[in-house]
Backbone bond lengths (Angstrom), bond angles and torsions (degrees), N, CA, C in turn:
res aa  C-N    CA-C-N  psi(-1)  N-CA   C-N-CA  omega(-1)  CA-C   N-CA-C  phi
1 M - - - 1.441 - - 1.594 106.65 -
2 R 1.183 116.54 132.75 1.413 122.38 -178.87 1.555 108.79 -103.32
3 T 1.379 114.69 131.26 1.418 120.28 179.39 1.514 109.69 -155.84
4 S 1.271 116.10 169.71 1.496 120.75 179.97 1.501 108.58 -118.33
5 I 1.355 114.71 135.91 1.463 117.60 179.44 1.567 109.37 -134.07
6 Q 1.239 116.21 159.59 1.459 121.27 179.23 1.611 105.57 -108.42
7 L 1.326 114.97 124.35 1.570 116.17 175.11 1.488 106.41 -111.33
8 E 1.354 109.86 152.45 1.459 116.47 171.34 1.569 109.59 -68.31
9 D 1.194 118.12 153.69 1.570 119.71 -173.73 1.525 110.27 -57.15
10 H 1.312 116.22 -45.39 1.563 117.91 -176.37 1.600 106.90 -72.00
11 I 1.254 124.23 -31.31 1.437 123.38 170.94 1.513 115.38 -63.42
12 H 1.238 114.00 -44.71 1.469 121.77 175.27 1.526 111.30 -62.43
13 E 1.233 117.37 -41.61 1.521 121.10 179.20 1.493 107.90 -65.80
14 Y 1.322 118.94 -45.36 1.417 124.97 -177.84 1.615 107.05 -60.60
15 A 1.301 115.10 -52.89 1.451 115.81 179.46 1.477 116.09 -62.04
16 S 1.342 116.47 -32.97 1.484 121.45 -179.89 1.545 107.79 -70.22
17 V 1.351 119.41 -42.34 1.472 120.81 175.43 1.452 111.71 -65.78
18 Y 1.206 121.50 -37.65 1.447 129.42 178.75 1.538 108.34 -61.67
19 A 1.280 116.46 -48.83 1.436 122.01 178.23 1.504 115.33 -64.88
20 A 1.278 113.91 -40.85 1.559 120.23 176.26 1.535 110.71 -63.90
21 A 1.334 115.86 -42.27 1.392 120.23 -176.29 1.513 113.98 -64.64
22 R 1.389 115.74 -27.39 1.409 126.24 -176.84 1.503 110.96 -101.62
23 G 1.249 120.25 -10.36 1.527 125.72 -178.33 1.455 111.45 65.04
24 I 1.346 115.70 42.16 1.430 123.48 174.72 1.537 112.14 -122.09
25 S 1.332 117.68 170.78 1.400 120.86 -178.58 1.470 109.02 -79.57
26 L 1.336 117.60 163.93 1.476 123.39 179.42 1.566 108.55 -57.68
27 S 1.427 115.52 -44.43 1.425 121.47 -175.36 1.603 106.23 -62.47
28 A 1.220 118.00 -45.44 1.427 123.19 -177.01 1.505 109.03 -64.78
29 A 1.328 119.58 -34.84 1.534 124.43 -179.69 1.530 105.26 -70.36
30 I 1.331 117.74 -49.79 1.482 116.65 -177.80 1.557 110.29 -62.12
31 N 1.398 118.74 -46.70 1.455 118.80 172.02 1.506 115.42 -45.42
32 E 1.414 110.96 -53.14 1.504 116.77 178.16 1.526 114.27 -57.14
33 L 1.328 119.91 -44.76 1.403 126.68 -175.62 1.638 108.12 -65.00
34 V 1.290 114.67 -44.94 1.512 119.22 177.25 1.523 108.88 -61.86
35 R 1.322 116.52 -48.59 1.543 115.28 -179.75 1.506 108.52 -59.18
36 R 1.264 116.47 -46.20 1.468 115.32 175.47 1.444 119.68 -51.94
37 A 1.425 113.70 -44.08 1.434 121.68 -177.96 1.517 108.73 -70.18
38 Q 1.294 119.06 -30.33 1.421 123.86 177.18 1.535 113.84 -63.14
39 T 1.286 115.96 -41.26 1.405 121.24 -176.76 1.551 110.65 -85.19
40 A 1.352 117.42 -13.46 1.514 121.84 -175.01 1.552 106.86 -89.12
41 V 1.253 117.07 -15.38 1.492 117.12 -171.74 1.625 103.34 -94.94
42 P 1.351 111.16 117.84 1.496 116.22 -179.81 1.524 109.29 -71.97
43 D 1.375 117.69 155.95 1.367 120.34 172.05 1.519 109.99 -67.63
44 E 1.290 114.75 152.83 1.472 116.82 178.46 1.567 113.36 -58.14
45 P 1.271 118.37 133.76 1.464 116.43 -172.91 1.573 107.59 -69.21
46 E 1.323 111.85 151.99 1.433 121.56 178.16 1.519 104.93 -73.87
47 I 1.300 118.26 132.95 1.462 122.47 179.06 1.543 106.19 -105.88
48 L 1.319 113.92 120.87 1.504 119.97 -177.70 1.519 107.08 -98.57
49 Q 1.433 113.47 162.87 1.467 116.66 171.20 1.536 108.97 -106.04
50 G 1.392 113.59 122.92 1.525 118.83 -177.91 1.402 107.79 -72.72
51 P 1.353 116.42 174.03 1.449 128.46 -178.10 1.504 110.84 -59.07
52 S 1.446 114.42 -30.31 1.446 118.72 -178.98 1.570 112.25 -79.04
53 G 1.352 113.69 -12.26 1.483 121.83 -172.58 1.469 115.19 96.10
54 L 1.344 117.45 -2.90 1.454 124.36 178.70 1.483 110.34 -78.95
55 P 1.352 117.47 143.41 1.492 119.43 173.77 1.436 112.14 -66.06
56 M 1.328 118.69 141.72 1.493 121.07 173.29 1.619 106.35 -142.56
57 F 1.287 108.92 162.85 1.547 118.29 173.57 1.511 106.24 -85.86
58 P 1.277 113.13 154.90 1.518 119.88 175.71 1.551 108.23 -60.77
59 P 1.332 116.73 144.66 1.444 119.75 178.86 1.530 110.84 -58.76
60 S 1.365 116.66 140.05 1.463 123.12 179.75 1.441 108.02 -111.21
61 G 1.312 125.86 -7.44 1.442 122.90 -174.66 1.509 111.96 94.46
62 R 1.321 118.68 -14.01 1.449 121.62 -179.11 1.571 107.91 -102.90
63 T 1.298 112.58 139.22 1.497 121.71 175.67 1.530 109.36 -89.38
64 I 1.333 112.96 133.34 1.496 115.41 174.83 1.483 109.75 -101.78
65 T 1.202 114.60 115.09 1.524 122.35 -175.65 1.511 108.92 -103.80
66 A 1.324 114.03 169.86 1.431 122.08 179.47 1.514 109.83 -61.91
67 D 1.383 117.66 -36.51 1.429 119.09 173.19 1.484 113.52 -62.68
68 T 1.313 121.17 -39.73 1.408 123.81 177.47 1.477 109.95 -59.93
69 V 1.259 121.33 -47.24 1.509 126.26 177.05 1.439 111.27 -57.95
70 K 1.405 117.44 -47.76 1.463 124.57 178.21 1.489 109.06 -54.89
71 K 1.301 114.80 -50.93 1.525 117.45 -175.66 1.503 113.06 -64.43
72 L 1.301 118.12 -39.54 1.489 121.22 169.67 1.519 114.83 -63.28
73 E 1.290 118.82 -40.44 1.420 118.52 173.06 1.524 116.91 -61.64
74 E 1.383 116.84 -36.58 1.433 123.33 173.75 1.481 110.88 -65.53
75 E 1.247 120.20 -36.86 1.490 121.73 -178.82 1.532 112.32 -81.23
76 G 1.309 117.47 3.48 1.404 123.17 177.12 1.593 115.96 74.97
77 F 1.323 112.19 22.04 1.529 116.70 -179.53 1.540 106.02 -74.72
């Protein structure tokens, strides 16, 4: 499909460098980058309702401790 798009300067530069490094056209590079971004974005997590009625994420097998929260706060998360 042929279409016109406007890219920010730094995005155009990145895509051009990416294309040159791989020996592909700018169009092929943008297609590849969009495909990679599509598969990198996880589906939205399912939010469950806990026994207390509060929303919660599905169990991941990891325990969230006070130390985990403290570390994330220190990192500015």
